[in-house]
C-alpha positions in Angstrom: 0.0 0.0 0.0 3.0 2.3 -0.5 2.6 5.4 -2.6 4.7 5.3 -5.8 6.6 7.8 -7.9 6.6 5.8 -11.1 5.9 2.4 -12.7 7.9 0.0 -14.8 7.1 -3.2 -16.7 8.7 -6.4 -15.6 7.3 -9.6 -17.2 7.0 -12.8 -15.0 9.5 -14.5 -17.3 12.1 -11.8 -16.5 12.2 -13.0 -12.9 14.6 -15.6 -11.4 13.9 -16.6 -7.8 16.9 -18.2 -5.9 17.1 -19.5 -2.4 17.9 -17.2 0.5 21.1 -17.9 2.6 21.3 -17.7 6.4 24.8 -17.1 7.9 24.9 -18.5 11.4 27.9 -17.9 13.6 28.8 -17.3 17.3 29.4 -13.8 18.6 30.0 -12.2 22.0 27.1 -9.8 22.7 25.3 -8.1 25.5 22.3 -10.4 25.7 19.0 -9.3 27.3 17.1 -12.2 28.8 14.2 -12.7 31.3 15.2 -14.2 34.7 12.7 -14.4 37.6 10.3 -12.1 35.8 13.0 -9.4 35.2 15.0 -8.4 32.2 18.7 -9.0 32.8 21.6 -7.9 30.5 24.8 -9.9 30.5 27.8 -10.5 28.2 27.7 -13.9 26.7 28.4 -15.9 23.5 25.3 -16.6 21.4 24.4 -17.9 18.0 23.6 -15.1 15.5 21.8 -15.7 12.2 21.8 -13.2 9.4 19.5 -13.6 6.3 22.1 -12.0 4.0 19.7 -11.0 1.2 16.7 -10.1 3.2 14.5 -7.8 1.0 17.2 -7.5 -1.7 17.1 -8.1 -5.4 19.3 -7.4 -8.4 17.8 -5.6 -11.5 19.6 -5.6 -14.8 20.9 -2.1 -15.8 18.9 -2.3 -19.1 15.7 -2.1 -17.0 16.4 1.2 -15.3 15.3 3.4 -18.2 15.2 7.1 -17.1 16.8 6.0 -13.8 20.1 4.9 -15.3 21.9 7.3 -12.9 20.4 5.5 -9.9 21.8 2.6 -8.0 18.6 1.2 -6.6 14.8 1.2 -7.0 12.4 0.1 -4.3 9.8 -1.9 -6.1 6.4 -3.2 -5.1 3.8 -5.5 -6.6 1.2 -8.0 -5.3 2.7 -9.4 -2.0 6.1 -8.3 -3.2 8.5 -5.7 -1.8 12.2 -5.5 -2.7 15.1 -3.1 -3.0 16.4 -3.8 -6.6 20.0 -2.8 -7.1 21.4 -1.7 -10.5 23.5 -4.7 -11.7 25.0 -6.0 -14.9 23.2 -9.4 -14.8 23.6 -10.2 -18.4 27.3 -9.3 -18.3 27.7 -11.7 -15.4 26.0 -14.5 -17.3 28.2 -13.8 -20.3 31.5 -13.7 -18.3 30.6 -17.0 -16.6 29.5 -18.9 -19.7 25.9 -19.1 -18.7 24.1 -19.5 -22.1 20.9 -21.4 -21.1 18.3 -21.2 -18.3 19.2 -24.8 -17.4 22.4 -23.4 -16.0 20.6 -21.3 -13.5 20.2 -22.2 -9.8 16.6 -21.2 -9.1 13.1 -21.0 -10.5 12.1 -19.0 -13.6 9.6 -18.9 -16.3 12.2 -17.7 -18.8 12.9 -19.8 -21.9 16.0 -17.9 -22.9 18.8 -16.6 -20.7 18.5 -13.1 -22.2 15.0 -12.8 -20.6 16.3 -12.9 -17.0 16.4 -9.3 -15.7 15.5 -9.6 -12.0 17.1 -11.9 -9.5 15.2 -12.1 -6.2 14.8 -14.3 -3.2 11.8 -15.7 -1.2 12.4 -13.0 1.5 11.0 -10.4 -1.0 8.0 -12.5 -2.1 5.5 -12.2 0.8 3.0 -14.4 -1.1 5.0 -17.5 -0.2 3.3 -17.4 3.2 0.2 -18.4 1.4 1.2 -20.3 -1.8 4.0 -21.1 -4.2 6.3 -19.2 -6.5 4.5 -20.6 -9.5 1.2 -19.3 -8.3 2.7 -15.9 -7.5 4.4 -15.5 -10.9 1.1 -16.6 -12.6 -0.9 -13.9 -10.9 1.3 -10.8 -10.5 0.7 -7.6 -12.5 3.4 -6.9 -15.1 3.4 -3.3 -13.9 5.6 -2.8 -10.8 5.4 0.3 -8.7 8.6 2.3 -8.1 8.4 3.6 -4.6 11.7 5.5 -4.3 15.4 5.6 -5.2 18.5 6.8 -3.3 19.1 10.6 -3.1 21.9 12.9 -2.2 21.7 14.8 1.1 20.4 18.4 1.0 23.7 19.9 2.2 26.5 21.2 0.1 25.7 19.2 -3.0 25.4 15.9 -1.1 28.9 16.2 0.4 27.7 16.8 4.0 25.2 15.0 6.2 23.4 15.8 9.5 24.3 13.5 12.3 21.8 12.8 15.1 21.9 13.1 18.9 21.8 9.4 19.5 25.2 9.0 17.8 26.7 11.8 19.9 25.2 10.5 23.1 26.5 7.0 22.3 30.1 8.2 21.8 30.0 10.2 25.1 32.1 13.0 23.8 34.0 15.3 26.2 33.3 19.1 26.3 36.5 19.6 24.3 35.5 17.0 21.7 32.1 18.7 21.2 33.7 22.1 20.9 36.1 20.9 18.2 33.3 19.0 16.4 31.2 22.1 16.3 33.9 24.5 15.1 33.3 24.1 11.3 29.5 24.6 11.8 30.1 27.7 14.0 32.5 29.1 11.4 29.9 28.5 8.7 27.2 30.3 10.7 29.6 33.2 11.1 30.1 33.4 7.4 26.3 33.3 6.8 25.9 36.1 9.2 28.6 38.3 7.7 28.7 37.5 4.0 25.5 37.9 1.8 27.1 35.7 -0.9 27.4 32.8 1.6 23.8 33.3 2.7 22.7 33.3 -1.0 24.6 30.0 -1.5 23.0 28.6 1.6 19.4 29.2 0.4 20.4 28.6 -3.3 17.4 28.2 -5.5 17.8 26.3 -8.8 15.9 28.0 -11.6 14.7 26.0 -14.6 16.5 26.9 -17.8 15.8 26.4 -21.5 18.5 26.2 -24.2 18.0 29.9 -25.1 17.3 31.7 -21.9 16.3 31.4 -18.3 12.6 30.4 -18.0 10.5 32.6 -15.7 9.6 30.7 -12.6 7.1 32.1 -10.0 8.7 33.0 -6.7 6.7 31.1 -4.1 8.7 31.3 -0.9 10.7 33.9 1.0 13.9 31.9 0.3 13.3 32.3 -3.4 12.6 36.0 -3.1 15.7 36.8 -1.0 17.8 34.7 -3.4 16.6 36.6 -6.4 16.9 40.0 -4.8 20.5 39.4 -3.7 21.3 38.4 -7.3 19.9 41.6 -8.7 21.5 44.0 -6.2 23.8 43.2 -3.3 22.8 46.4 -1.6 19.6 44.6 -0.7 21.7 43.1 2.2 21.4 46.5 3.9 17.6 46.3 4.3 15.7 45.3 7.4 13.9 42.5 5.4 17.3 40.9 4.7 18.6 41.3 8.2 15.5 39.8 9.7 15.7 36.9 7.3 19.4 36.3 8.0 18.8 36.3 11.7 16.0 33.7 11.4 18.3 31.5 9.3 21.0 31.8 12.0 18.6 31.0 14.8 17.3 27.9 12.9 20.9 26.8 12.5 21.5 27.0 16.2 18.3 25.2 17.0 19.5 22.3 14.7 22.9 22.2 16.5 21.2 22.0 19.9 19.3 18.9 18.6 22.6 17.2 17.6 22.2 17.9 13.9 25.8 18.7 13.2 27.0 18.7 9.6 29.7 16.1 8.9 31.5 15.0 5.7 29.5 12.0 4.6 26.0 10.9 3.6 23.2 8.4 4.1 23.8 5.3 2.0 21.5 2.4 1.1 22.7 -1.0 2.2 23.6 -3.4 -0.6 24.3 -6.7 1.1 26.6 -9.4 -0.4 25.6 -8.7 -4.0 28.4 -10.7 -5.7 27.3 -13.6 -3.6 23.8 -13.3 -4.9 25.0 -13.3 -8.5 27.0 -16.5 -7.6 23.9 -18.0 -6.0 22.0 -17.5 -9.3 24.5 -19.7 -11.2 25.1 -22.2 -8.4 28.7 -21.2 -7.6 28.1 -19.6 -4.1 30.0 -21.4 -1.4 29.0 -19.4 1.6 32.2 -17.4 1.7 32.3 -13.6 1.8 33.7 -11.6 -1.1 34.9 -8.6 0.9 35.4 -10.2 4.3 34.2 -9.2 7.8 34.9 -5.7 8.9 34.9 -4.2 5.4 32.6 -2.2 3.2 32.8 -0.9 -0.3 31.7 2.7 -1.0 32.6 5.1 -3.8 31.9 8.1 -1.5 35.2 7.7 0.5 38.8 6.9 -0.2 39.8 3.2 -0.2 41.8 2.2 2.8 40.1 4.6 5.2 38.2 3.7 8.3 34.5 4.7 8.1 32.0 5.2 10.9 28.5 4.0 10.3 25.3 4.4 12.3 21.6 3.8 11.8 19.1 6.4 13.0 17.6 6.0 15.5 19.6 3.5 17.5 18.8 2.5 21.0 21.9 1.2 22.5 25.6 2.0 22.8 26.5 -1.0 20.7 24.7 0.2 17.6 27.7 1.8 15.8 29.9 0.4 13.1 33.6 0.9 12.3 34.6 -0.6 8.9 37.4 -0.3 6.4 36.5 0.9 3.0 38.1 -1.5 0.5 38.4 -1.6 -3.3 36.9 -4.5 -5.2 37.1 -4.7 -9.0 34.3 -7.3 -9.3 31.8 -5.1 -7.4 32.6 -2.2 -9.7 32.3 -4.4 -12.8 28.9 -5.9 -12.0 27.2 -3.2 -9.9 26.4 0.4 -10.9 26.7 1.9 -7.5 26.3 5.6 -6.8 27.9 7.5 -3.9 24.6 6.8 -2.0 25.0 3.0 -2.1 27.3 1.1 0.3 28.2 -2.6 -0.2 28.2 -4.5 3.1 28.9 -8.0 4.3 26.8 -9.9 6.8 28.4 -13.4 6.4 30.0 -14.3 9.7 29.7 -10.6 10.9 27.1 -9.3 13.3 26.6 -6.1 11.3 22.8 -6.2 11.0 22.2 -6.2 14.8 24.9 -3.6 15.2 22.9 -1.5 12.7 19.7 -1.6 14.8 18.2 -4.7 13.2 18.9 -3.6 9.6 18.0 -5.5 6.5 18.4 -4.9 2.7 14.9 -3.6 1.8 16.2 0.0 1.3 17.6 0.6 4.9 20.2 3.3 5.0 23.0 4.2 7.4 24.9 7.4 8.1 28.5 7.1 6.9 31.3 9.6 7.8 35.1 9.7 7.9 35.1 12.6 10.5 38.5 12.7 12.0 37.2 13.6 15.5 34.5 10.9 15.7 36.6 7.9 14.4 39.2 7.9 17.3 36.4 8.4 19.9 34.5 5.5 18.3 37.5 3.2 18.7 37.8 4.2 22.4 34.0 3.6 22.9 34.0 0.2 21.2 37.0 -1.0 23.3 35.1 0.1 26.5 31.9 -1.7 25.5 
């Protein structure tokens, strides 16, 4: 029953359904259990099970149409919800000598290998609680709803992201740490207050343009009016209207900072879990091993080799932060068309999903940052907990 932004046609014969894979391993956690009618938390070793493709699918790049610049589309149909990532499925088949549907490891109505455009798993097909894959494929609509795709943040062209108070509380920063963390934001507020050009950049309004000239667009908000007037004559910054508007912007900025919304280098990225392994599952070569290994992620947003801090919002316990190394991987780059707002993660033998507040791969996102103040504090915090 989600609202949709668009539709796309996927025929039943375009779909390949492969089995899910559960990774079960032991991990030391703070387990909360009931004893004598009370909840008690204690450190102990427990079995952890991750459904590594929960809610995830792969969609061939040829199907993305006007969304070719996107890395994922959240799709819905009858009893079906999945986050479909932009993948070069047909290239994968060609590189691995898959020329017939008989070579595939799953169920499909396709008669020719070229028809396979969507690889999914039972975790995305909710109808399997009531019937079979064959029944579902025989009754679905060919028109799928596109619910959403990944987006850049609203800050500095997607380069900055607002963190949240749960993360700051979790890390238990000292007064000096917070002061240093706030300094870039306070410097920016000072520039907004003093320099009309910076304020104009801050409220920047993108006008539609034609090939010949700028198309007239109605000014509907005070932001748009101030932006336009500053562009016409910078002496407008001497007026009471401008000064009142500037002061309201600055007050709003301070309100956000008090709520823990501090701007950091980074973004919110959608979780793509073990995608190469899903491609291998489709052709029967997946052995249960991770392609990038525990403790690693793959993101185009940050330099390879850097340690990245990750956090879901909201999180409810001090253990819900992630420190990972951003690693290069040529195979991921060959078979997945990732944007800066997609992060490839591993949940095989790694308790990453619980660490990210019970995450799965049906379009969940996490905040990622390489902030040089938060990374060292995070290491100290994790050693203590």
